[in-house]
N, C-alpha and C positions, 0 to 999 in steps of 0.2 A: 536633416538630423542625425549624429550623435549621441552618444549612449549618454556619454559627464552630457553634453547640453542637456540631452532632458531629463534628469534629474535635477542641472539646476532650474529649470523653468518646472519641475513637478511644482515646487514651493510658493509659486506664484501667479500659472497662470491655471484660470480657471476652470479649463476642460481637461489639462492631463490633470489635474487632482482628486476631480470627483472622479475619473476613470480611473485613476490608479488607487485610490482610497475603495472603489468597491468592488474592485476584480481584488484587493487586497483581504476586502471582508467578505467576499464568495469565498476565495480559496482556503480563509481559515474556517470558515464555517462545511464548508464540505470537508474540509479534514479533517474536523470535528468531529464531525456524524457520521460520517463516512467508516469513521473506526469500526463504528459498531455495525455497518453490516457486513464487511471485511467478517468481521471476528463473528459473525449466525451470519456466518456462511450465504449471504444474502449479495451479492457480487451482480447479478442480473439487476437484479431488484430497481435496483438506479437507472441503468438502461432503458423496461419496462414502463417505470413511470413518468420517463420524462417522454417517452412519443406515448404514453398515456394521454398527458397534460396536451397534446396537440391538440384533435376535440375540444376542448376544453375551450382553448384560447380561443378556437372560428367563430364555437358557439357563441360565445361570447362576444365577438361584435358583430354577429347577428340580430342578435337580441337586441345588441343597442347600440351600434347604428355607429360605435365609436371607438378610436384606436386608443382611448389613456388606457396605460398601464397598468393599475391598480385594476383596473373592471378585467383585462383580459387574465392578469395574475390570479387571480380572486379564481376566472372560469378552467384556467388549469389546474388550480389545486383542487376546486372539487369534482374535476376529469380525474389529476394524477388518484385521489386518495378515492371513488369509485373503484379505478382500475385497479391499486391496491388489496382494497375490499372484496371486490372478485377474485383477487385470485389468490388470498389466504380460505375463499369461503373453496374455489376448485381443489381447492389441496383440503383440504380440510372434510366438506363432503360428498367429493367424489375417490377414483383410484388415481387420480393422473400424477406424476412426481410437477414437487415445483419446479424443471428447470419447460416444462410441457406447456404447464401454466403460465410461468413470465412470457415463455412465445409467442403461446396466443394471446394470453391479451397484448403486447405487445402489437405483433399484427394488427393484428383486431384495429382497432385503439389505432395503431399511427394511418391503419389504410382508409379508415374512417376519417382523421384527420389532414390525411391530405385532400380525397373528398371533397369536405367541406371547402377548405380550400382554391381549392381547381373550381368548384361554385361559386364562392366569391371575387375569386379574378373573372370572373366570366361579368361580373353584375360591370352595366352601364357607368356607376358614377364610381369617380379617382380615388374615391375616399379608403378603400381598402390597399391601398398602393404601401409596404412597407407588413403585411404579415409576415411576407414566408423566411422575415429579419432570427425571427425566431428558429426557424430549425438551422440551421448555423451562429446565431448573434451573431452584437453588433454591438460591441462594448461604447462605441460616441456615443451612443443615444444616450447613455447613464448622464441622467443630472443628479441635484444634488435630493430631489426628498427618494429618488429609487435606494440611492448609496443613504440616505438617511430609513425608510426602509426596512434595508439593509442590517444596520449597526440595530437596529429597533431590534428585531429575529435574532441577533446573532446574541443580544447581550438575554431577550428572555431564555434565549434555548440553555445557554454558561448556567442561567438560573434553576431553569428548571436540570436541568445537567445535577449541580452539586448535591439540590435539593435528593433528587431522589437518586444519589452513582452507589450507594451499597445494593439499593436494590439492584438496579443495570447494572449490575459488577456481576453482581449472585446467579441474574437471569442470563446473562452470554455464556458463565462457562458451568450452571446447570439447570437447569429450569424445575428438574424433580422433586430436589431439592429446596429449590426456589419456595415452593409448591407446600412443602410439605412444614417450614415455614408460616406457613398462615400467611403470604402473601400474595394480592390478585395478579396473577401472572396475565388475565388480559389484556389486561387492565395497563400494563408496563412494558409490555409486549403493542398497547397501538398506541400509546405514547411514544415511545421511540419511533416506528415507522411515520407517525404524524409528524417529527421535528425531521424524517431524513424524505418526505415527503416535498414537507415546504422551501428547505434547501436546495431540494434540483427547481423546483418553483420561482426563487427566485434567480437562480443562473441563466433560466432556457434565456432572458433578454441580452443576458452575454456571450454564453457562452454554444450555447443553444441544442435543439432539442438531440442534437443526433450524437455530439461529444462531452452532454456534462451525465454520463455515467462516469466517464473517466474522470471530469472532475470534481466526481465524488468520491473516487474508489484512486486513485492514481496516488495522493498526498498518504492516505494509511495504511497502502498497497507497503510504501518508501520506508516510513515508519515504520511496519510490521518489522521489517526484519535488521531493527538497532532492540528492540526494549525486549523482554515479553512485564513486561508492568507495562497494565492499562491507562491507570497514568500519564506514564511517562510516554504513553504511543500517542494518544488523543494530544497530547504538546504538541508534538513533533510535526502531528499529521497537522496543526494548524497549523503551524512553521512553516511545513512544505509548503502549504498549499496558498501562505499567504505571498510568500516569495514566488511560491509563481506566478499570479496576479501580475505578481509585481513587477516581474523580470519578463514576463512573459509581455505585458500591454510598451513594456520600457523597448522592445527590441520593434515590437510591430509600430510602437510612434514613429524609430529613428530611425525604417526602411520603410518604401513607396509599399503602395502596394499588396501590405500582411493581413490575412483577418486579425483580429487578436485574440477571436477565441481559440479557432486552433492554433494557434503562437503559446496560447494559456498552456493548453491541453501538452505540446508538447517540449517548453520548459518542464512540465509537474514529471513526465515521459522521462526527464535527464536529473532527476533526484531517483524516479525506481532503478531505474538502470544504474549510476550508480552506487545507490546503497545494494542492487542487489551482487555488486560485483564487491564492494566495500565494503561491506557493515563485519566489525572484529567479529561478531557468531554465528551469521549467516550467509555472510558475502564469499562467494563462490572462488576471490582470490583466496584469503584465508584461511577455506574449506583443505584447497586445493594445497595450503603449505604445511595441511596442518593435517592430510593425508599424506605428504612423503613426508614430514620428519615424525609420526607413527612407525613410517614402511624403514626409514632406517634407522629408529628405535627397536624396531623390529627385527635388522639383520645385523644390531650390534651384538643384542639377544640369543639368539639361534648359533649369532657363534659365535662368542664368549661362552655360551653351553657345548658345547664341541668341543670346545679348549679343559673346559669344565670334563669331561667325562675321558679325557687324554692324559689330563694330570693328573687322574685317580688312580692314573696305573703305579701312579708312582709316589711312595712312602711324599715324601720332600717332591709339595705341589707347585715351588720354585726354578723343580728344576727345571735347564732350558730346550726346550724341540725345537728343530728346525722349521721354517716357515713353509717349505715343500710339504711335510706333510698335511698342510690345509685345502693346497690345492686339487682337490677332487671333491672340495667341501661349498656345495650351490653358493653361501651368503659371507660366503672371501671374498675378501677384496685387500689390495693396499690400503687402500682410506678405507677402508672397513679397521681396519688392524691402524694406523696414526689418528681414528674417533677412540679405537680402546683404548690408547697410552692416552689418551690427552686426559680419559675422565681417574686415568688411573688405578686400572685396572688389570693392562698389563704391561712386558717392559719388552724393552730389545731391541737387543743387542744385537746390531749386523747381520745376521739370517736368521737372528732365535728370539724365539720369543717366550718368557715362562711366564705365568702368573704372581698376579699382588696376595698380598692376603683379604684387601678391601673387592678385588676382580673373582677371586676362589669365595666370599661369604654370598659376594650380588648372586655370583652362578650357581650356589648350591639351596641359597635363597628361591631363584627363577624354579633351580629344580625342581627342590622343594612343594611349589606352587602348581606346577604340571602337572607333579603326582596323581595330588588333592584336588584338579583338575578332574 
């Protein structure tokens, strides 16, 4: 199946429509909430929570004996929240740093989850088959009720985000100032964290434990490159996440033996790479262009100042001087002279140069600025 055929079938085929809508909604909510994780410098939190959710899935199956998605995700939510509060407790009540606490919870919970999965796989009944899909995700198992749940959670998250927008925004950039205004920072912090955990748990079925953190962080990291405004960043992150879900699903469906979750993450990585290179404000390409422009401007100014020093020795600054007098000056090149002439700072006549009134004023201002510094 080609990509064109996929997009033609996506509106008529139930399975393709369900999977595409599910991954798009998942990408949108992950991008939206991932923006807060990135700005709060809690990028590893998503990795820790997704791994901490694994034993919850296994325990929910052991207790109920059923592979009902809602029950398993509820177990994952409880386990993820326990892991999150353990992380917070270790940071606030011990001398451990954040990265150490995240690493400990990630390793302990994931190890316990793998132990439980191994135990379940060795049970004599066949009902346990398929639980390992939560490790790497299996988007093909999405059904309409899963997508409905994603849409519902996304809608609730959006409403909460709009209701507490001012509080979230202040807490992100100045927690101490938020306290002085009388806001309950603990409640606001827990609210943000809860919805981040909720988004991660929703994505386990589609992307899996191992790759879920990338789904949470990649769209937000890409959006951060394009703007300094929080509302714009949240919108762009949701957009990048949704497009990653749609195009990742399309590529996976159009090729054989391609798992949807990893392809979605790779598409998100393409958005990140493109943003890192081509974003006007922070992109590597434009940064290099600005660096070269600044270097050229500095070279022009240095040469003009050197010429100003020579012109000052004559009453008439328009007195012509031989070009070869500049040969020992490091900033001098023929191209530099051409640029100075284009700016109408000097005039070139054969092998002689002379300063214009505009160039003399510019050089004098540069010289005075340098003296003031």
